[in-house]
N, C-alpha and C positions, 0 to 999 in steps of 0.2 A: 503494499499499500503506498503510494507516495502523497504528498502533500496534495497535489493536484487532482488525483484519483485514484484509482486503483486497476491493477494489472491480473487478469485471470490466469490461474495456472504459471506464477511470476518466480522469478528465479534472481537470487542475488548472486554475485562473486565477491570474496573480500581477498585481499591481499594484505597481509599483514593486520594492521587496523583501520585499514579504510576500504571503501565500498568502491570495485573498479567497474562494476556491472549491474544493471538492473535491468529486466525486460522479460520475455517471455522464458519458459525452461528450456532448456537447449542439453541435449547429450554431450558431457565432458569428460569423456574418460580420461584425459589426461589428469583431472586435480579431482579431490576425495571430495564426495556430496553427501551434505547432511541433509535427508529427506523428513520434513516435518509436516508432510501431508496428511490428514486435509487440516489444514488450520490456515488462519489468516496472518500475513506478517505485517508489522508495522515499526515504525521507530519506537524507541524505549519511552515510557511515558516520564514527564517531566513534573517534579512539585515544586510550583513555585511559590510557596511560603509555608515553612514550618521549624519548629524546634526539636531535632531529631531525638536529644537525650532526653527530653520529656516522656519516653516511653517508660522512664523510671515511675513515672505517676498516672499510668495509664489506670483509669476507675479509682483514684485517689479522692478525688472531690468531684462528684456530679450533681446537676440539676441547680445550679448555682448560677447567677446573673453574675456579668463579667466582673465588675469591679468587687463584687462580695468574693468571689473564686477568687480573682488575682491578692488581694489585699489580707483576707483573712484564712488563706489556704497556702496557694501556690507560692507566693513570694516568702512567707516563714518554713513552708518545707524546704525550698530552694537553699534558704541560708543556712539550714543544717544539715544538708546531706548533699549540695554539689559537690563534685571534687573531681580530680584527673581521673581517678579509677571510675566514678561514677559514670562520669563522660564515657570513657573508652568501654566498659561494658554497654553501656544505653546504644551507642553507636552500631557495635556490634549486632545486637538484636534488631536495631531498627532496619540497619541496612538488610537484614538475613529477611525482614519483613515485606522491607520494598521491593527487593529484586524477585523474590519469592511470585508480586503481584505485577509486576512487569516494570517498575520503575527503575530508571537507569541514572536519574539526577535530580539534583535536589536545590533549592536556595533556603539557606539556614541561617536563624539566628540565634546563639545561644553564647554559652562561656565555654573557657577552655579551648577554644577551637582549632588550636594547633594539634590537640590530642585528637579531635574529630578528624582532621586532615589525615593525620599518620593511619588511622583506622582506614580512611577512604582509601588512601595509597596503597595499603597491604592489601584489600581486598581486590582494588581497580574497580573504584565506583566513582561517579562524576558528582561535580557539585558548585557552588558557588558558597561560600561561607562566610559569616562575620560576627564578631564577637558584639554581644547585645551592648550597647552603652546608654548609661541611664544615671539618673543625677542622686542616685545613693549608691552605698557600698554594696557590690555583688560578689559572688564567690570568688572572682578570679581578678578582680581590684577593688581597694577600698576608696581610692580616690579616683576622682573622675581623670584627671591628669594621668594615671598610672591605666586608665582603660585607654585614654588615648594612646599612650605611648605603646600600650600592647598591641593595639590595632594597627600604629604605623609598623611595628616589627613584621608583623603579618604580611601586610604590604611588601615591605623590602624582601622578605624571604619568598615570595608567593612564586619566582621562576626555579625553585627548589621542587616544584611540585609537577606531577605529569596531569594527574587528574581534578587538582582541585584551583579554584581561581579564588581570590579574597574579595570582599566587598567593605563597604561602612555600615553599620548596621545602627540606626538611633531607634529606641524603643518605642516612643510614642509622642504626640507634642504636648499631652498631658505629664509626661514623666521626665522630659529634656526642657533644659531651660533654653532660652533663645542663642545664648552663647553656644552651647554644646550643639545645637543644630546647626548654626552657622559654622562653627569648627570642623563638625563630622562633614559637613560640604563641603568646605576647602578641602579637606583631606581626600574625600572621592575625589573632586576635581584635579588636583595635583597628581594622584595615581592614576586618573582616567578610569576610575572603577564605579560599579551600581553604588548607590545610597538608597538602602531598603530600611521601610521604615512601616509602623502602623499607623494608618490614617483614617479618621471618621468611623472608626467599628462600632461606635454604639451614640446612642442618644446625649446618654452621660456626657460622653466626652465631649460632644459639639456644645453641651450646655458650660461646660467647664471651660473649654477655651473663648467662647463667647462671651464666659463672665469676668476671665482674667485679662484678655487681649481686645474684646470689642469685636471679634471676627470670629467666623467659622473655621473650621480647621485647616481649609483648602486654601481659603482666604489669607489665615496666619502665615502659614509656608510660604505662598505667594510673597507676602510684605517681607518675608525674612530673604526672598531670593534664591530658595534653595530648589525649586522645582525645575527639573531639566530632564532631557531625552535619557538619563541612565537612572532616574527617580525610579524605583519600585516599591509602590503604594500598596500595603498591603489591606485587606478587606472591602473600604473605601465604599461603604455602605449607604452612610449617610450624605450625599452630594448634592447640590442643586444645580439645576441647568446651567448657571453661569460657573461653577465650580467645576463642570464637566468640561466646558469650553475651556477654561485656564488647563485641565490636565491635555487636552487636543492639541493645546497651542505649543503647549512645553514639553509634548512628546512624553508625560508621564506614562508608564507602566500599570497595570493593575494585576494582582494576585489575587483571585476569587477563591474564599473557602466556604461554600455553600452549608455543608455541614457541620462545621464549626459554629457558623454564622445561628443556624438553625437551634442548635443544643442550648448556646449560651441566650438565645432568642434576643440576638443583637439586631435582625430585621435582614432584609432582603437588598441586596446590593442590584443597583441599575444597568445590570451586564448587557442586557440588549440593546441599552442606549448608548453605552460605551462603542460597542461593537458598530452600531450603527454612525456614532461620530470618527470611527476609525482609530478610536483608542485601542492599544493593545492589551489583549486580556489574557491571562493563563490560568489554569484550574491549580488549585492546592489544598491539600487536607488541613493545615494548622498541625499544631502539635498533639500528640496522642492524650495529653490531660484535658483538651478541649474537644478534643473528636473521638478516643478512643480507638482509631485504629489510624492506618496509611495507606488505605484502601483508594488508589486512585480510579479503580472501575466504578465503586460506589458513588465518588465524586462525581465522575463523567453522569452516569444516571440521577443523581441527586440535583445536577446543575440544570440539567435538559428539563427533569418533571417539575423541578420548583419554580421556574420563570414562567413554564408555561401557565402556571395555574396562577402563579401573580400577576401574570397580563389576562389570563381568562382567553387566550389564544394559544391554539396546537401548534402553530407555525413557527412561534419563537424557540430561538436557539437548537436548530435543528441537529441530527444525529451530526452530520459531515460537520460542522460547525465546532461542535463540544469535541469531537474528536482533536483537531486541529487546535482547542485550547489546553489541550494535555501534550500536544505536540510540538508543532511547529510555533503556532503562536507563544507556548511557554517558553521554546528556546528564547525567542525573542526579548521575553520578558528578561531573563537571564544574560541577555548578550552572549548569548551560545549558537545561534541559527547558523554562523559559519562553519559550525562543525557536527553539529547533531538536529534533532527534531525533523527530518524528512529522510527518506530512502533515496538519496542523489549519489552519483558518481563522485569523489572526490570527498564525501564528508565519513566522518567516522564509523565504523561497523559497531554502531549501538543499534539493536534492533531486537523485537523479541516475535514469538511463534504462539498465537493465541489456539488452542487444539478445537477441532471443530467437533471431536468425537463423541462428547456427552451429549444424551436424550435431549438436553433443554437448547443446544446448539444446531439442533435438525428440524427443520428444512433451514438454507438459508438463502435470502433473495439478495439482500443488501448487507455488504459486510460493516458499514457505519451504522446502519442501525442493529448490527448484533451485537459490537462492541460497545455501545452506550445502553441499549435496552436488557439484552438479555446476557451479555459475557459476565462472569465473576472473575476473581482476581485467581482463583485455584485453577482455571483454564489455560494460564499463561504456563507453557511447556518449556519452552526455552528462552532464553535471556542472554544476548550476546552484548557486552559493552569492550570497545577498543578491539573487536575481533575474538574476544575470549568468552568460553560460556560459562557465566555465573549461575546459570542454572540449565542443566542438561536433561533432557526429558524427562520434567518434572522433579527433578533434584539438584537441591543447590549443593555448589560444589566449592565452597569455601568455609562449611559448616556443618556440623551434622545435629540431629535432632537430641543428642544428650548434651551437647555444649549450651544450646538454645535455652534448655531446661534449666541446665544449671547457672547460666547466666540470669534469669528469670528467678531462680531461688537467690543468687547474691544480690541482686537488686531489693528484692521485696525485704531483705533481711536489711540490709544498709539503711533503706527509708525508714522504716519501722523502730529501728534500734535509734536512730537517730532521732526521730520524733517524740521517742520515749525519754530522750536524755541517756540513755545507755553508753 
């Protein structure tokens, strides 16, 4: 499947880490062939906004509004439990979950991102990582100045990594001072990297920013001069028409998290309007503490159905558009469109095969429809990143079931003992 359509009985040829042929199946006795039929082949899915290490808090605090969830549960838990070891274990578990479901790249905001980068390099998993900057002490820095130094060091050492690029991450307009926001922007511009931030996620946030600065969140960020074509605005649920125009004019990219927004009752982002205006939108899961899984197939289905019923229009967000939001549009959000997001000659050999063997996958008329409305993460049988199989015929190649269970046990013990003060 390409970004502009699909090829029946398609065939990919890979040399080293790149795609060198895309077309109809042909006999090639001179090279080894992996036959994934019957299946749908497509680029790896891309998660445009998540907090990978928060798999450690999966199910820890549910059924709460965002600010209560953050201030009374998540931030206190993080203060007591986040460490380099916790991040390392969490990344292994989360990447196992994501690869199993066909995700091959992420845009992540969290702490100790050098550790996350090490795990990703060891496995061969792609992503854009940024240290979460905020105006109070975090597990990885006590002073904002130290956090900025940590970020700059990540940016300086970025060429040491094959699979990882670094960004600048500001938590949100309500949790970062104007000075920190402007400094973060200047750092991102200096190193020519994306600036990633939660924006207008809830009505409470909108009211807070209006109360403090007399402007709505997007108006406020525009007044600071930080919106530009490498700005990734996570959520962007509550925007008025003129704010959407600011996004369009500045080239701001949006990471859309439908399930997290539903679970926290944050609202429904006007994604159909963003797309109509030419604003690039990629799909995302958010972290496991606010979504509970990292399943991009669920996210595709939720996005398509949510916006249809919200607009009372079954034609809104058709299946092909949603698949693009999880692949080529998502690649553009991260600035990765030069290497992944579509199956084209010269791009990295990052692709998956979704099996058609299960009863729920038959019969098939339209592969886009099947991917969005029918397929499940468990239907992913093959996952290749950089030409190497991280999932081979239904089995992960870099971790086994025993290690997954052991990591889960360690993380639970780590979190519970810390919360009990042991």
